[in-house]
KOLKOLVEX-458638 format. One line per 3 residues: number of its first residue (from 1); for each residue x, y, z of C-alpha. Coordinates in Angstrom, 2 decimals, always signed. Layout:
<sites>
NUM = X Y Z | ...
</sites>
This chain:
<sites>
1 = +83.79 +41.18 +97.72 | +86.94 +43.00 +96.99 | +87.30 +46.42 +98.50
4 = +87.20 +49.18 +95.99 | +89.91 +51.72 +96.43 | +89.20 +55.27 +95.48
7 = +92.34 +56.54 +93.87 | +92.54 +60.25 +93.44 | +94.26 +61.29 +90.25
10 = +97.56 +63.07 +90.90 | +98.02 +66.63 +89.85 | +100.61 +67.09 +87.13
13 = +103.80 +69.01 +87.90 | +102.91 +71.78 +85.49 | +99.52 +72.30 +87.10
16 = +101.14 +72.47 +90.58 | +103.59 +75.11 +89.38 | +100.77 +77.08 +87.75
19 = +98.70 +77.02 +90.95 | +101.70 +78.06 +93.05 | +102.40 +80.99 +90.70
22 = +98.75 +82.01 +90.76 | +98.70 +81.95 +94.56 | +101.89 +84.01 +94.72
25 = +100.51 +86.59 +92.29 | +97.25 +86.84 +94.26 | +99.18 +87.37 +97.50
28 = +101.28 +90.04 +95.82 | +98.17 +91.92 +94.66 | +96.59 +91.65 +98.12
31 = +99.81 +93.00 +99.67 | +99.96 +95.98 +97.30 | +96.30 +96.84 +97.90
34 = +96.68 +96.48 +101.69 | +99.84 +98.61 +101.66 | +98.12 +101.32 +99.64
37 = +95.15 +101.28 +102.01 | +97.41 +101.60 +105.05 | +99.49 +104.42 +103.53
40 = +96.74 +106.46 +101.88 | +98.37 +109.76 +102.85 | +101.39 +108.92 +100.69
43 = +99.25 +108.16 +97.62 | +96.84 +111.06 +97.87 | +97.17 +114.11 +95.66
46 = +98.26 +116.94 +97.93 | +97.21 +119.77 +95.71 | +99.61 +119.68 +92.78
49 = +101.64 +122.67 +91.61 | +99.65 +125.27 +93.56 | +100.27 +123.27 +96.72
52 = +104.00 +123.14 +96.12 | +104.15 +126.87 +95.50 | +102.30 +127.84 +98.68
55 = +103.81 +125.47 +101.20 | +102.24 +125.52 +104.66 | +100.10 +128.55 +103.84
58 = +98.38 +126.61 +101.08 | +98.23 +123.27 +102.90 | +96.45 +124.90 +105.84
61 = +93.58 +126.14 +103.66 | +90.35 +124.20 +103.55 | +89.74 +122.16 +100.41
64 = +87.03 +124.65 +99.43 | +89.38 +127.65 +99.77 | +92.19 +125.89 +97.90
67 = +89.83 +124.96 +95.05 | +88.43 +128.51 +94.88 | +91.93 +130.00 +94.59
70 = +92.87 +127.42 +91.94 | +89.73 +128.22 +89.93 | +90.44 +131.95 +90.16
73 = +94.03 +131.45 +89.00 | +92.93 +129.32 +86.05 | +90.21 +131.83 +85.13
76 = +92.75 +134.67 +85.15 | +94.90 +132.99 +82.50 | +94.34 +134.83 +79.23
79 = +94.52 +131.87 +76.83 | +94.56 +128.42 +78.39 | +95.37 +126.59 +75.14
82 = +98.47 +128.69 +74.51 | +99.94 +128.34 +78.00 | +101.10 +124.74 +77.64
85 = +102.48 +125.39 +74.15 | +104.27 +128.50 +75.37 | +105.85 +126.59 +78.25
88 = +106.98 +123.89 +75.85 | +108.44 +126.45 +73.46 | +110.25 +128.20 +76.33
91 = +111.79 +124.92 +77.46 | +112.80 +124.05 +73.89 | +114.47 +127.46 +73.55
94 = +116.27 +126.98 +76.87 | +117.52 +123.54 +75.79 | +118.72 +125.03 +72.50
97 = +120.74 +127.60 +74.44 | +122.27 +124.84 +76.57 | +123.37 +122.95 +73.44
100 = +124.60 +126.02 +71.54 | +128.25 +126.03 +70.58 | +129.80 +128.33 +71.46
103 = +127.83 +128.55 +74.71 | +126.27 +131.96 +75.36 | +125.59 +132.40 +79.08
106 = +123.94 +135.80 +78.53 | +121.35 +134.32 +76.14 | +120.70 +131.43 +78.55
109 = +120.31 +133.88 +81.46 | +117.73 +135.83 +79.42 | +115.69 +132.65 +78.77
112 = +115.92 +131.69 +82.45 | +114.86 +135.17 +83.56 | +111.83 +135.13 +81.23
115 = +110.73 +131.81 +82.73 | +111.36 +133.09 +86.25 | +109.35 +136.27 +85.56
118 = +106.32 +134.21 +84.52 | +106.65 +132.14 +87.66 | +106.94 +135.29 +89.80
121 = +103.75 +136.63 +88.22 | +101.88 +133.40 +89.04 | +103.15 +133.43 +92.62
124 = +102.16 +137.10 +93.04 | +98.72 +136.30 +91.65 | +98.36 +133.38 +94.08
127 = +99.45 +135.53 +97.00 | +96.91 +138.23 +96.09 | +94.12 +135.65 +95.88
130 = +95.20 +134.12 +99.20 | +95.21 +137.56 +100.81 | +91.69 +138.19 +99.46
133 = +90.57 +134.87 +100.91 | +92.16 +135.61 +104.30 | +90.65 +139.10 +104.36
136 = +87.18 +137.59 +103.88 | +87.64 +135.29 +106.91 | +86.36 +136.14 +110.36
139 = +88.86 +136.66 +113.18 | +88.07 +133.17 +114.49 | +88.53 +131.58 +111.05
142 = +91.88 +133.35 +110.61 | +93.01 +132.20 +114.08 | +92.06 +128.60 +113.23
145 = +93.88 +128.97 +109.92 | +96.99 +130.24 +111.75 | +96.81 +127.19 +114.04
148 = +96.67 +124.88 +110.99 | +99.65 +126.69 +109.40 | +101.62 +126.19 +112.61
151 = +100.63 +122.52 +112.77 | +101.72 +121.94 +109.16 | +104.95 +123.77 +109.82
154 = +105.75 +121.61 +112.85 | +104.74 +118.46 +111.00 | +107.12 +119.19 +108.10
157 = +110.11 +119.54 +110.42
</sites>
């Protein structure tokens, strides 16, 4: 009897390239997911605009306190639907002043001051709400808060 040879069919060149590309893509996805898992602190939302405005004083608050202040600030806005439109209109007006020929620095300064005044009002409102929150804390809670502020301050340096 003649020995039967089992010949495995060869993979075509195109199929090899396709498998190599698929493996590379899978490794890329695994690397991105692993990198994101390792660096979660870089991907996490750190509080948005309110966080940026408050700096270490805001970062040191508990999540509950930060959310309560944010809710109070949003509730104090007179007309939530108009706010975004007003901001857009203010930016459009500012851009118009920048493009105006001849350039009018006084008119631009007035638009910038109006925007700055609104921002000052929001910051003052946030500070008042923060002060209310700190006033409601016990001495021990305030001391722990001060320690967290100091830790955040050192960490940022």
